[in-house]
N, C-alpha and C positions, 0 to 999 in steps of 0.2 A: 504493499500499500504506499502511495507516495506522500500522503499527508501525515504529519506528526502531531502529537498532542501538545504543542506549545501553546495551549489555551490559557486564558485567565484561569490559568489554572489555580458462707458465707461461712462469706463464710459458708463453706459447704457443710451444712449440718445434715449428715446421712440419716435418712429415715427409712430403713428397709428391714423388714423382719426376715431373719434367715430362715430358709426353707428346710428341706429334709435333713437327713442325717449326715454326719461326718462319714467319710469313707470307712467302712467297717469290713474287715476281712473275716474269714471263717475261724481264725484262731487269734488269740490275744496278741501274740507277738507281731502280727502283721497290721494291727490297728494303728493308724497314724495318730499321733497326739496333736493337740492344738499348737498353733504357731507360738513362738516365743516372743514375738513382736510383730509390728506391721510389716507388710511385704517390702516396703521401701527401705527397711532398716535391718533386714535379716542378716546382712553381712556387714554391718557397721563396725563390729568389733573384730579384732584379729582372729583369724581362723586357726584354731589349734588342732582340731580334729576333722579335717575336711571329708575324710571317707565316711565318718559316722553321719555328718550332716547330709551328704549326698544320698545316703541310703534311706533317709526319712521320707516317707510318702507325704505329698502335700495335702493340705486340708481341702477336701472336695465335698461339696454339698449338692446332692442330686435327688430327684424323685425316688424314694425307696432306698434300699441299700445298694452300695457298690459291692457286688459279690466277687471275691477274689478266688480263682479256681486253684491256685497253687498255695504254697506255704511261705511265699516270699513277700516282699514289700515293694515291688516295682509295678506301679499301677499300669503303665503302658503295656507291659508284658502280660500281666496276670488278670486284668479285667477281660472277660470273655467277648469283648467287642473291639473294633478298630478304633483306637483313641490316640490322641496326642495331648499331653499334659504339660502346660507351662507352669512351673513352680515359681515361687517368689524369686529364686535365684536366676531362673531363666528370664523373667520379666526384667529384672535388674540388669542383666547382661546386655539386653537390647537397648537399654537406656531410654526407651520411648516414654513420652509423657502421658500417653493414653493407651488403653488396652487394644484399640484397633491397630495401632502401629506395631505393637508387640505380636499380635496375631498374624500380621503380614508375613512373619518369618516361619510360620507353621507350614508343613508340607501340604500343597494343594489349596492353600488359602491365598486370596488376593484382596486388597482393600481398594475399593472403587469409590470415587467421590468423597463425600464427607463422612468417612467412617463406616461405610457399608461393606461388610465382609462377604465375599463370594467364596463358596466351597466348591472346589473342583469345577470351576467355570460356570456354575449355576448362579443365577442372579440372586439378589438379596432376598427375594421372596421365598427362596428355598432354603434359607439359613434361619434356623430357630435360635433366638437368643433368650437365655434364662439367667436370672440372678438367684443364686442359692437354690436353684431347682424350680423357681416360680417364674411365670411369665411376666413380661414387662409391657407397658403401653409405650407408644411412640409419640414424641412431641413434633413429628414432621407431618405436615398436611399431605404430602405425597406418599407416605409410607405407613404401613402398620408395624413394620419391623423397626428396631431401635438402632440408630447410629451409634456405633460403639466407641467413637471418639468422644462421646459424652463422659466416659468413665476414666477418670485419672487412674494411673497405676497405683497410687498410694491408698486406694480403697479396696484393691483387689489382691487377694493373697494367692489365688491360682486361677487358671483357666483351663477347662477340659473341653476338647473338641472331639466329639464322637461322630464318626463318618458312616458307621453301619448302624442300622436302626435296631433298637430293642424296645419292647412294648411298654416299658415303664415311662417312656417319653411321649409327648403329644404326637398325634399322627401327622401333623404338619411338619414333616421331616423329609426335605427333598435331598439337599446336599449334605446336611449334617446339623448337629446341635452344638451350640457354643454356650457352655455353662460357666458363668463367672461366680467364684466364691469369694465373699467379702472376708476381711480379716476377722478372726475369732478372738475371744478373750485370751490374754496371754497367761503363761505360767509365772512369769516374773514381771515385776513392775518396771516401767520405763517411761521416760519423757523424751521425745525427739523433736528438735526444731531444725528447720532447714530453710534455705533460700537460694535463689538462682538469678543470674543475669545473663541475657543473651542478645545477640545482634544478628541481623539478617542483611546480606549484602544488597538486597533489592529495596529494603525498607528503612533500616536504621540510618539516621542522618540523611536520608534521601527525600526527594520530593513526594508528597502525597496530597490528596485533596480531602478536606475535612469540612464539617459544619459544626456549629456550636452545640446544638442539642440542649440537654439539661446539665445542671451544675454537678450532679452526682453520677454522671455517666461512667466514670472510672470505677465505680463500685459494681456496675452491672445492673443497677436499679435506676429507673427513671425517677426524677424528682417531682413528677406531676405535670411537667410541661407538655408531655405527650398524651395527657388525658383528653378524652373526647371533648371537643368544643361544646359549649352549652347548647347552641342551636342544633348541632348535629346530634347530640345526645337526645334532645327533645324530639327530633325528627325520628330517630330509631325507636324511641318509646311510643311514639304516636301510632305506629302501624300504618301510616299513610304512605302513599307513593308520590314521588317527585313528579311523575308523569300525569298525575291527577289534576295538577293546576291549583291545588289547594294549599301547597306548601311554598313558603317563601325561600326559594332556592338561593336567591342573592344574599339573604341574611346568613345562610349556612356557608356559602362560598367565601364570604368576607371574614370568616373566622378560621380558615383552614391553613393559610399560608402566612408565614412570618420570617423574619430574618434568622431566627434561631433554628428553624427546622428546614429552611430552603436555600439559604445563602451559602454557596461554596466558597472556601477560602484555601489558599495555598499554605501548606506547611512544608517548608524546605528542609526541616531538620526533625523528622519523626523520631520519637523517643525509642530506647531499647526495650526489649522484652524483659519482664521480671516476674518472679513467682516467690511464694513463701508457703511454708506448711508447718503444721504442728500435730504431733501424734502423742498419745499417752495411753497407758493401760496399767491395770493392777488387778491382782487376784487376792481374795480374802478367804481364809479358812474359817468355815462355820462348823465346827465339830468335825464330823466325817464328810461334810459337804464343802463345795468350793463355789464361790461367787466371783465372777470375772467381769471387768469393765474395760472397754477400749473405745477411744474416740480419736477421730482424725479430722483435720480441717485444712483446707488449702485454697490458695488464690493464685491465679495467673492472669497476666495482662500482656497480650501479644499483638504486634502490628504486622500486617502483610500488605504488599502492594503488587498488583498484577497489571502489567502493560500488555493488553491482549489484542490480537488481531482476530476478528470475528466476522465470518462471511457465510452466506448461504446462496444457493442457486435453485431455481425451480424448473430449469430447462433439462431436457433429457441428456444432452451432451455437455452440460456444465459450462456452456460457452458464455453465458451472461450471469452477472451476479445481481441478484435481487437486493442484497444488503452487503455492504462492505465498510466495516468500521474498525477503528482503533479505539479502544476503551481502556482507561486507567481506573482500576477499582482499588479502593483503600479500605482495609478492614481493621477494626480494632475489636479484638475478641477477648472478653472477660469471662473466666470460668471460676465459679466458686463451688467447692465440693466439700462434703463432710460426712462422717459416718459415726454413729453411736451404737455400740453393741453391748449387750448384757448376756452373759452365759452363766447358767447354774447347773452344777453337776451334783447329783445325789445318788450314791451307789453306782449302778451301771446305767443310770438314766441321765438325760441332758435336756435342758431347755435353752433355746437360743432366741434372743430378740435382737433383730438388727434393723437399724433405721438409716436410710440413705437419702441425702438431699443433694441435688446437682442443679446448678443454674448456669446456663451458657448463653451469653449475650453477645450479639454481633451488631456493631455500629458500622454501617456500610455507606460509602459514597462512591458514586461512579460518574465519570465524565467521558463522553465519547464524541468523536468527529468522524464523519464518513459520508457515503453516498447511498442512494436508494433507487430502486427501479431502473438500474443500469444507466442512471443519469449521472455522468461524471462531472458535469459542470456545476451542479447545485450541491452546496455543502449543507450537511445536517449535523447540528450539534445537539447532543442529549446530555442531560444530567439527571441523576437520581439520588435521593437520600433515603435511607432505610434504617430501621432499628428492629432487630429480631430478638425476642426473648423466648428461650426454651428453658423449661423447668421440669424436673422429675422428682417426685417424692414417693418413696417406697418404704413400707413398713411390713415386716415379715416375722411371724412367730412359728417356731418349730419345736416340737417335742419328740424326743427319741427315747423310747421306753423298752427296756428289757423285761418283758413280763415273766418269762421263765428262761432257763438256759437254752431252750430251743425255739422260743417264740418272741418275736419283737414287733413293735408297733411304732410307726412314724406318722406323726400328724403335722400338718402345716397349713397355714392360712396367711394370706397376704392382701394388702390393699395398696394400690399404686395409683397415682395421679400424674398425668403429664399435661403441660400447657404449652402452647406456642402463641405468642401474641406479636403482631406486627402492626403497631399503630402508625398511621400516617406515612405510608409509602408514597413519596412524591416524585413525579416524573415530569420533566419539561423538555420540550423539543423546539429549537430555534432553527430557522432556515435562512441561508444566504444564497441568493440566486446567481450572483456574479454576472448579472446582465447589465451592460453598460447604459442601456436606455432607462433602467429602473433607478430612480433617485435613491432607493434604499437597497440597491443590488449588492453593494459592498458591505452591508451590515447584516448581522444576525438579528432576525425579527421573529416574534411569535404572535401570530394573529389569532391564536386560540381556536383552532379547528374551524377556521373560516377561510375557504379557498385553499384548503390544504397546505396552508402556510403556518406550521407550528402546531403545538399541542401541549396540553397540561392536564394531568390526571392525579387523582389522590385515591388511595386504596386502604382499607382497614380490614384486617383479617384476624380471626381468633379461633383457637382450637382448644377444646378441653376433653380430656379422655380419662375415664375412670375404669379401673380394672380390679375386679374382685376374683380371687382364686382360692381354692382350698383342695385338700386331698388327704387321703389316708392310705398307708401301705402296710400290709401285714405280711410278715415273713416267718415261715415255719421250716425248721430244719429237723426232719424226723430222723435222719442219719447224718453222719459227718459229711458225706460227699453229695448230699441232695439239699437243695434250697427251693422251697415252694413259695411263691409270692402272689398276692392278689392286691389290687388297688383300685381306688376310685378317685376321680378328680373332677372338679367343676371350675368353669371359667365364665365369667360374664364381663363383657366389655361394652362400654357406652361412650360414644364420641358425638360431640357437637362441633361442627365446623362451619364458619361463616366467612364470607368475603364480600365486602361492599365496595364497588368500583364506581368512581365518579369522574366525569369529564367536564372541564370548564369550556363554555362556548360563548364566543363574542358575536355580535351582529355584523353584517356585511359593512356597516359604516365605521367599524373600529379603525382608528387611525394607525397607520404604519409607524408613525413617530412614537406613539405610546407603546406599540408592540415591541420597541427596542428595549424597554425597561427590563431590569433583572427580575427574577421571579417574585421576590417578596414585595417589590413595588408594583409590578404588573398586576398582581392579584391582591393588592391592598383594598381595604373597604371603600376608599374613595374612588378608585378607578372602577371597581365592580359596580358601584352605585351610579357613577357618572356616565358609564358607557353600557349599562344594562347587560352585564355579563351574567349568564345563566349557568346553572349546574344541572347535569344530566346523570342519572344513575344508569349505567350501561348494562347492568345485569340484574334487571328486576325479575327475570324469569326464575333463576335458581341461585339466590344469594346465600342460602344456608341449607344444611343437611343434618339429619340425625342418622346415626349408624349404630348398630349393635351386633354382637356376636355372643350367643349363648351355647355353651359346649358342655356336654356331659360325656364322661368316658370311664370305662372300666377295663381291667386287664387281668389275665392270669399268665403266670410265668413260672418256668421251671429251669433251674440251673443244676446240671447233674455231671459230677466227675465219673464218667462211665468206667474208665480204667485209669491208672496213674498217668497214662499218656493221652487220654481222649476225654473231652468234655463237650457238653452241648448247652446252649442257651436258647430256649425256644419259648414261644408264647403267642398269644393273640390279644389284640386290643379291639374293643368296640367303641366307636365314637358316633355320637349324633350331635348335630350342630345346626343352628338357624342363624343365618346372617341376613340382616335387613338394613337397607339404606333407603331413606325416604326424604323428599324435600321438606324442610322445616318451614312452618308458616311464620313469616316475619311481618307480613302485611295484614291489615284487617280484612281485606278482601283477598281470599286465597287465589293463587294462580292456577292455570290449567295443566301444569307440568305433570307428566306421567313417568318421569325419569327416576324410577325407583327399582329396587332389587329386593327379592324375597327368595333366598336360597335355603332349602331345608334338605339335608342329606344325611345318611348314616352309612357307615362303613365297617366292615370287618377287615382288620389289618394284621396279618400274621407276620412273624419274623423268626428266623432261626439262624444261629451261628454255631458252627462246629469247629473245635480247635483240637489239632492233633500235634502233640509234642513228640516228634518222632526221634529226636536226639536231644540230649541235654543242651539247653540253650537255644534250640531250634524248634520252631513250630510253624504250622500252617493253618490258616483260618479260611473258612468258606462260609459266606453269609448270603441270605436271600430274604427279601422283604417286600411288602407293599406299603406305600405311604401316599399322602395327598398334599395338595397345595391349594389353598383357598385364595380367591382374589382379595387384594387389600382394599380397605375402605376407599382410599383416594382413587383407586382405579375404577371404582363403581360410581363415583359422584360425577354427574354430568354438569360440570362447572369448570370454567377456565381458571387456571392457576399458572402464574409466571414464576419460573425458577431463575433467580438472578445468577446463581452459580454456573448453570449451563447455558444461560441466555435462551431458554426455550419455554414455550407455552404448552401446557398440558391440559387435557380434558378427559374425564373418565368415560367408561362405557357400562351403563347399568345391566347389560345383557351378558356379562362374563359369567362363566361356569367354573366349578372346581376342576382342578387337574388331578389326575392319578398317576403314580409313578411305580414302576416295578424295577427293583434294584437287585443287582448281583455283584459279588466281589470275592476274589481269591487273593490270599496274602501270605507271603513267606516272610518270617522274621528270624533273625539270628542275633542273639544277645551275647556280646563278647565279654562282658564284664560290667562293672558298675557304670551306669550311664554311657554305655558303649554298645552300639547296635548297628545292624544293617537290615534293611527291609526292602521288599519289592512287592508290588501289588498291581492287579488288573481289575477294573471295574466297568460295569455297564449299567445304563439306565434307559428305560423306555418310558416316555412321557406321553400320556394321552391328554389332549386338549391343553398344551402348555400356553400360558398367557404371555404374549409377546407384544412389544411396542411397534407401532407403525406411525408414519407421518402422513398427514393430509394438509390441504390448504393451497392457497395461491399466493397472494401477496404476504400473508402471515402464515407461517408454518405452525402446525399444531400436532403435538404428539398425543396419541391415544393408544388404546389397548384392545386386543381381541384374542380369542382362542385360536391358535393355529391347530390344524388337525392332529399332528403327531410330531415327536421329535425323538431322536436317539442321541445318546451321549455315551462315549466309552473313552478309556484311557489307562495310563499306567502311572504309578508313583514309585520313585526310588528315594531312599533315604539312608544316610550314613552318619554316624556320630562316633568319633574316636578320640581318645586322649593319648598324648605322647609325652614322655618325660624328657625334657630338654637337656637334663644332665647327662643323658646317654649320647647326646650329639655334640654338646659344647662343654669343654672342660674349663669353666670359668665360674667364679663365685656367684655372679649375677644369675646364672641359670641353674644353680644348685637346688633351689626350691621351686622352680618354675616348670609348668607344663604347658603344652599346646593343645588346645581343644579345637577340633574341626567338626563342624556340623554342616552338612550339605544335603539338600533335597532337590528333587526334580520331578515335575509333573507334566505329562503330555495328556492333553484332553482334546478330543474331537467331537463336535456336535453337529447335528444336521436337522434342519426342519424338513418334514415330509409333507409335501403339498402337491396334490394331483388335481387334474381337471375334474370337476364335479364335486370337489370338496366344498363344504359350506362353513361359514362362520356368521356370527351375529354381531352387528355394530349398530348402536342406537342412532336413529335419525339418519341412517345411511341408505342409499338406494340399492346397493349391491350386497349380495350375500356370498359372492364367489370368494373363496379363500385366496385364490390366485391373484385377486385384485389388491390384496394386503400383504401377502407373504410370498417369498421366492423359495422354490424347492431347493434343498441343499444348503441354504444360508445357515450360518452359525447362530447359536443362541446369543442373545444380547449379553455382553459382559464376559464372554468366555475367550480366554487367551489359549492358544494351542500349547504354548510352552511357558512354564513358570520355573524359575531357578532361584534358590536362596543359598547363600554360602556365608558361614560365620567362621572366621579365623581368630581365635582368642588365646592370649597368653595369661596365665593365672598363677599366682603364687599360693603354695600350700601353707606357708608360715604366717601370712598376714594378708590384709585386704590389698590386692594389687591385680587389677584386670585391665587388659588392653584388647579391644575387639574391633576387627574390621568386619562390617556387615555389607554384603553385596546382594542385591536383588535384581532380577531380570524377568520381564514379561513381554511376550510378543503381542502384536496388535489385537484388539478386541472391539467388537461392534458396540457403539454407544447409541446410535440412532439408525433407523432404517431410511434408505433413500425413498423418494417418492415413487410408490409402486406404479402409479398411472403414467409416470414418465420413464419408467424402467431405469431409474437412477441406481448407481452403486450405493452401498451402505456407507455410513460415516464410522470411521475407526479411530480409536484412541491408540497411541503408540507409547506405552509406558517406558519401554526401553530399559537401560541399565541405571541403577542407582547405587551409590557408594556412601556409606556412613562409617564414622569412627567413634567409639565410645571408650573412654578410659575412666576407671574408678580406682582411687588410691586412698589408703588409710594414712593420714598425716597427723602429726602432733602440733597443735597451736595453742600457745598460752597454757601448756600443761594439760590440754584435753585432746582426746582422740576425735578426729573429724573424718567423715567420708566425703572426699572431694571427687566430683564427677565432671568430666569434660566431654562435650558432645560436638561433633562436626557432621552436619546433615547436608546431603546432596553435594558432596565434595566436587564432583565433576560438573556441577552446574547444569544438570539435565533439565531440558524444557518439557513443559506439558504440551502435547500436540493432539488435536483431533482433526483429521483430514478426510476429505471425500475425493476420491480419484478414479477416473476411468482409464488411467494409463496414459492419456494424452493431456488432460487438464486436471488441475488439483484445486479444490476449494478448501480454504483453511477455516474450518468451523470454529476452532478456538486454539490459540497458541500463545503462550506466555512463559516467562522464566520465573520460577518461584524463588530463585536466589539460593545462596548457601547460608546456612544457619550455624552459628557457633554459640554454645551455651556452657557456662560454668556454674556449678552449684555446690553448696556446702551443707552438711547436716551433721548433727552430733546428738548422742543419746546419753541421758543422764540416768 
């Protein structure tokens, strides 16, 4: 693009009740004990017995018991399913600030967008996220799943990824389940404080565009300046329609725009990133019983700047650009997180109450310059100001009761609430014609939707979701080698989502001289009243929706050690669910919309895993199962939604149906020693009615969703983890206590949509039901990379805290959007490429105290983010920017 943007230019108080039991084995020696401190501090003190610590199984809380089929304490090896477990030490080694980044290092997992984890190339809809075994609501309007970058690593003690299905988990299990376990009550008291400072080569001390907002924005909370204006609130409360002519639209319009929420300013010296955290825990002996408390709190404040090229084309040969822009987006992201946990142990019984609070706030400013409609002579300048609040509160209570030596009962209940609020998303568009005969041709003007010269809009969106869940799991062990389980679970989710969109409109007599004013003056009360500027609500048809999901499930399961070398885990789950999405009545006179969904289905979902330990340390697993995937709420809502991250507009399809999956896997595992292993696996999935995205539209592209007829997915996974003693290689004191840890994994995945002539699909308000009009036979599933590679090379000391780790990841291209099917366009691909990070952790003495010092270098090679659409001859750059290189230094100490 030839033009450049030289324009005028809590405290996280965690509230989540811990769900089911700790990992419990068949014999006492294999039962892992609780953590001795929070995940981020497990290695703060010098390590004097590294082998003992590495043998300890991490704290894992899942629905029902984790049944260990052997007599050892290696969960990855001994759980009768295909799992990967990130312990506290594993999470610390990656040095990631949130759990999504740490999970990106697990075999077969990739992180797409803002914290959405894809398992084996399947989209986020096929990944089930649990917290302590209980489901979570999502604060994202476009998703029912939870973006895992919400979870800072200081509130997570372990993460278990299970890729083969077992019936104690919910049936919505496509690619796998990701179960996060929060920190448990400690055995020993501690207080840990920490802080960090970081810089980004693209943001820190560099130019960004900002707006004033509220005085308390740095806290992540608005000071009230973004509350609904009085006239707008009265309008919402009245139930009237702007189009009725009974509402004073000018009075509303005059209160919406001001200098604090609409005036862009240059900041040529953006501040550095910083964070702070506090953790504490203590246990109390109450006779023969133990009461434990743990609390964590954290705050982070980060800046990022993206100088993006964003284009799209609607022609079949990509010869003309419908939109060609350069946009600078400046984000200030504030995350507050906290956890409060209470644990009580009496005899062989445990009660755990965990509370988690997470608030993630994004203050976004965007300024763009470009051309539209293949008109390269007219310049278009766009600016947006936004404020996004995401909040998650989760409280969970779990009881683990040993009724008899052979009978145990786990009870769990949880309530979670998520909110997402986006008050006053303001967007302004100014036009410069560059026509010599036009007296205003050399100036940017905004005639407010009159004569297609400029535009101004304001949007207000709100989401609230409540999730109630509970369950009971009863386990009976009639003999040593047989475990019989039965369980019941209930889930109820309720969501309300609204988006009110308004457009300012001036009469034809609006003077071009006034149209030159900056936004806060252009839409000041005086100009609005003097020139009769009106306000239009552009989506009176479907501004709000109610959604609900009620799910009942029961299962029976048997885990049997048939012989010392052969075991089986088998069972069946029955699920019945009702998913409803209906337009919410916000006006006194209801509309005629029929854009609703009422899905009611029940399923029998069998699963079996056979494990054969044919030699000491070597075993083979064979798994088969049937699972489902339900459409997400947002995919069912027939309402426009703009995602500023991807610069795309979305709209749901109320006619979506459930998908069913048939899964098979074979896996070889060789355990060479403590935390040393080699594995190879092959997997296959057949998906009936997979939900896939497609693009429609002309001047404005819209992404929607439909059920493709079928899809197949297959692939292989290879993983190796090995430790080497450097003293065997180098005869020097520096290497005498150091070892080299090599962790490498590779995943090959191939997926194909199966679409034939005569196949049908249903799209709301569309004239065609031919599946070939929306999908192309043989196309890959959205979000699937053929090749994923992760490599960690780490040097560690056995005598004290000293770790240096290089982390390399590589992923091949993956589809992010479909090309226009009616134009036979190629798909849009993201090119993740290669990323290199370095993390070092060192125990140091400062002022007589032991500190954990951590240094991070992220994106060392300066890899760019790229989304391209290419037919081999022409290339359209959907989105390209450089995230820059980030350097971070942090210190923490434990008292």
